[in-house]
C-alpha positions as CSV (number, residue, x, y, z in Angstrom):
1,X,-72.9,150.6,102.0
2,X,-73.1,150.1,97.9
3,X,-76.1,149.3,96.3
4,X,-77.3,147.5,93.2
5,X,-78.8,149.7,91.1
6,X,-79.8,147.7,87.9
7,X,-81.3,144.5,86.9
8,X,-83.4,142.9,84.2
9,X,-86.0,140.6,84.7
10,X,-89.2,139.1,83.1
11,X,-92.2,137.5,85.2
12,X,-91.9,139.2,88.4
13,X,-95.3,141.2,87.6
14,X,-97.4,138.1,87.5
15,X,-95.5,136.0,90.3
16,X,-97.9,134.2,91.8
17,X,-96.4,132.0,94.3
18,X,-96.3,129.1,92.7
19,X,-92.5,129.0,91.6
20,X,-89.3,130.1,92.9
21,X,-87.5,132.6,91.4
22,X,-84.4,132.8,89.4
23,X,-81.5,135.0,90.6
24,X,-78.7,135.4,88.2
25,X,-75.6,136.5,89.5
26,X,-73.2,137.4,86.9
27,X,-69.1,137.2,87.2
28,X,-66.5,139.5,87.5
29,X,-66.5,142.2,84.9
30,X,-69.5,141.5,83.6
31,X,-73.1,143.0,84.2
32,X,-76.6,141.9,84.5
33,X,-77.1,141.0,80.5
34,X,-74.3,138.1,80.8
35,X,-76.7,135.6,82.4
36,X,-79.9,136.8,81.0
37,X,-80.1,134.8,78.0
38,X,-79.6,132.0,79.9
39,X,-83.3,132.1,81.0
40,X,-84.5,131.0,77.6
41,X,-82.3,127.2,78.0
42,X,-83.4,126.8,81.3
43,X,-86.4,124.3,82.3
44,X,-89.2,125.5,84.6
45,X,-90.2,128.9,82.6
46,X,-89.4,130.3,86.4
47,X,-90.0,134.0,86.5
48,X,-86.1,135.6,87.0
49,X,-84.1,138.7,87.8
50,X,-80.6,139.2,86.7
51,X,-78.4,141.7,88.9
52,X,-75.8,144.0,88.1
53,X,-73.1,143.7,90.7
54,X,-72.7,146.7,92.8
55,X,-69.0,148.1,92.1
56,X,-68.3,149.4,88.4
57,X,-65.1,148.8,87.3
58,X,-65.8,150.6,83.7
59,X,-68.8,150.9,81.4
60,X,-70.5,147.7,81.3
61,X,-67.5,146.2,83.9
62,X,-69.1,145.4,87.4
63,X,-68.2,143.4,90.5
64,X,-69.6,142.2,93.5
65,X,-66.4,142.6,95.6
66,X,-62.5,143.7,95.0
67,X,-60.1,140.7,93.9
68,X,-57.6,140.0,96.1
69,X,-55.8,137.0,96.4
70,X,-57.1,134.3,93.4
71,X,-60.1,132.8,94.6
72,X,-59.5,133.8,98.0
73,X,-60.9,137.1,98.5
74,X,-61.3,139.0,102.0
75,X,-63.9,137.6,104.0
76,X,-65.5,141.2,105.2
77,X,-65.8,142.4,101.4
78,X,-67.9,139.1,100.7
79,X,-69.8,139.2,103.5
80,X,-71.1,143.4,102.7
81,X,-71.7,142.0,99.7
82,X,-73.9,139.3,100.5
83,X,-76.0,142.2,102.9
84,X,-76.2,144.3,99.6
85,X,-77.6,141.4,97.6
86,X,-79.8,140.5,100.4
87,X,-80.8,144.2,100.7
88,X,-81.6,144.3,97.2
89,X,-83.8,141.2,97.5
90,X,-85.6,142.1,100.5
91,X,-86.5,145.4,98.7
92,X,-87.9,143.9,95.3
93,X,-88.7,140.3,95.6
94,X,-91.6,138.9,98.0
95,X,-90.8,137.9,101.3
96,X,-92.4,134.3,100.9
97,X,-91.0,133.6,97.6
98,X,-88.1,130.6,97.2
99,X,-84.9,131.8,95.3
100,X,-83.0,129.6,93.1
101,X,-79.3,131.2,93.0
102,X,-77.8,131.0,90.0
103,X,-73.9,132.4,89.7
104,X,-70.9,131.9,87.7
105,X,-67.4,132.6,88.8
106,X,-67.5,135.5,91.8
107,X,-71.3,135.1,91.1
108,X,-71.2,131.9,91.7
109,X,-69.7,132.4,95.2
110,X,-72.4,134.9,95.8
111,X,-75.2,132.3,94.8
112,X,-73.5,130.0,97.6
113,X,-73.3,133.0,100.1
114,X,-77.4,133.4,99.5
115,X,-77.5,129.4,100.8
116,X,-75.2,130.1,103.8
117,X,-77.0,132.9,105.2
118,X,-80.5,132.6,104.5
119,X,-80.8,128.4,103.4
120,X,-84.6,128.9,104.3
121,X,-85.0,131.0,101.2
122,X,-83.2,129.2,98.8
123,X,-84.9,126.3,96.7
124,X,-81.6,125.6,94.8
125,X,-78.1,126.5,94.3
126,X,-76.2,126.6,90.7
127,X,-72.5,127.2,90.8
128,X,-70.8,127.6,87.1
129,X,-67.2,128.4,87.5
130,X,-67.9,129.4,91.0
131,X,-66.5,128.9,94.1
132,X,-66.9,129.4,98.0
133,X,-65.6,131.4,100.9
134,X,-63.1,130.1,103.0
135,X,-64.9,131.2,106.2
136,X,-67.5,130.2,108.5
137,X,-70.8,131.3,107.5
138,X,-74.1,131.8,109.6
139,X,-76.0,129.2,108.3
140,X,-73.2,126.6,107.7
141,X,-74.0,124.4,111.1
142,X,-77.3,124.1,109.8
143,X,-76.6,123.3,106.0
144,X,-74.0,119.8,107.5
145,X,-77.1,118.7,109.3
146,X,-79.7,119.5,106.3
147,X,-77.6,118.9,103.4
148,X,-79.9,120.9,100.8
149,X,-79.0,119.6,97.0
150,X,-76.3,122.0,95.1
151,X,-75.1,121.7,91.3
152,X,-71.0,122.7,91.0
153,X,-70.1,122.7,87.5
154,X,-66.7,123.6,86.3
155,X,-64.4,123.2,83.1
156,X,-61.3,121.0,83.5
157,X,-59.5,123.4,81.3
158,X,-60.8,126.6,83.5
159,X,-57.6,128.8,84.0
160,X,-59.0,131.2,86.2
161,X,-60.5,129.1,88.9
162,X,-57.1,127.3,90.5
163,X,-56.7,124.0,91.9
164,X,-56.4,125.1,95.8
165,X,-59.4,126.9,95.3
166,X,-61.4,124.3,93.2
167,X,-60.4,121.7,96.4
168,X,-61.7,123.9,99.2
169,X,-65.0,124.4,97.0
170,X,-65.2,120.8,96.7
171,X,-64.6,120.2,100.3
172,X,-67.0,122.9,101.6
173,X,-69.8,121.2,99.0
174,X,-69.1,117.6,100.3
175,X,-68.9,118.6,104.0
176,X,-72.3,120.6,104.0
177,X,-74.7,119.7,100.9
178,X,-76.0,116.6,99.1
179,X,-73.9,118.4,95.8
180,X,-74.0,117.0,92.4
181,X,-70.8,118.3,91.0
182,X,-69.6,118.2,87.5
183,X,-66.5,118.4,85.6
184,X,-66.1,118.7,81.4
185,X,-63.1,117.9,79.5
186,X,-62.3,121.1,77.4
187,X,-63.9,123.4,78.9
188,X,-62.3,126.3,80.0
189,X,-63.8,129.4,82.1
190,X,-67.3,129.3,80.7
191,X,-70.8,127.7,79.9
192,X,-71.6,125.4,77.2
193,X,-74.4,122.6,76.7
194,X,-73.5,120.3,79.1
195,X,-73.1,122.6,81.3
196,X,-77.0,123.3,80.8
197,X,-77.9,119.6,80.5
198,X,-76.9,119.0,83.9
199,X,-78.4,122.1,85.3
200,X,-81.7,121.6,83.6
201,X,-81.6,117.8,85.0
202,X,-81.1,119.4,88.6
203,X,-83.9,122.2,88.1
204,X,-86.2,119.3,87.2
205,X,-85.9,117.7,90.7
206,X,-87.2,121.0,92.1
C-alpha cells in the first residue's frame, strides 16, 4: 500500500475539539504546498493540514491515483487511494475530530471520497474544479437519505474537466447531497476570489 509521508499543518497541536480540522487535498501533479496558502483566506481559523498525495510523479509533482480515461479513473485505484488517505487520518488526527474535506481537481474527488466512505466524520465538503467517482461507494445510500451540505465550484472555461464528467458530478450531487453549486464565467481550471467568497459563505454555515 502506498503511504502519505509529507504534510504541512497549523494548529493541530493545540486542537481542543471546538472546531473541525480542515484537510486540504491538492490536484494531480502538485504537492502539499499548493493549497496551504488558502488557509489565510478562509473564514473560521480552522486548524488545518495539507497532505502530499502518495504517488510521486517527479520532484514536487504527486498524484492520488494514476490517470486513466480523463475524468473517469479506475474505481479500484480511487478506492485504494481513499484507504491510504483514511489510514493517514486515523494515524495522525484525533479519532473524534470532525473534518472539513477540501480538494482541488483530483483532490476534489478525494474530498468527495471521504464523504462517500465515512460521512459521520465530515463536517463539510468543498469540491473545487473537481469531480466524483462514477461507481457506487459505501455510504451513498446513507447520503441520499441524509443529504449533507456540499459546495461544488467550477470555472466555465475549465478545459481539464470534461462536460461529461461535470454532468456526472452534478447528477451525483443532486441525488445524494444538498449541494451549493457555482460556476464562474471566465475561470479556467483554477480558484479565484469569487470561489473563495462562496466557499467562505458555505463555511460560515458550519
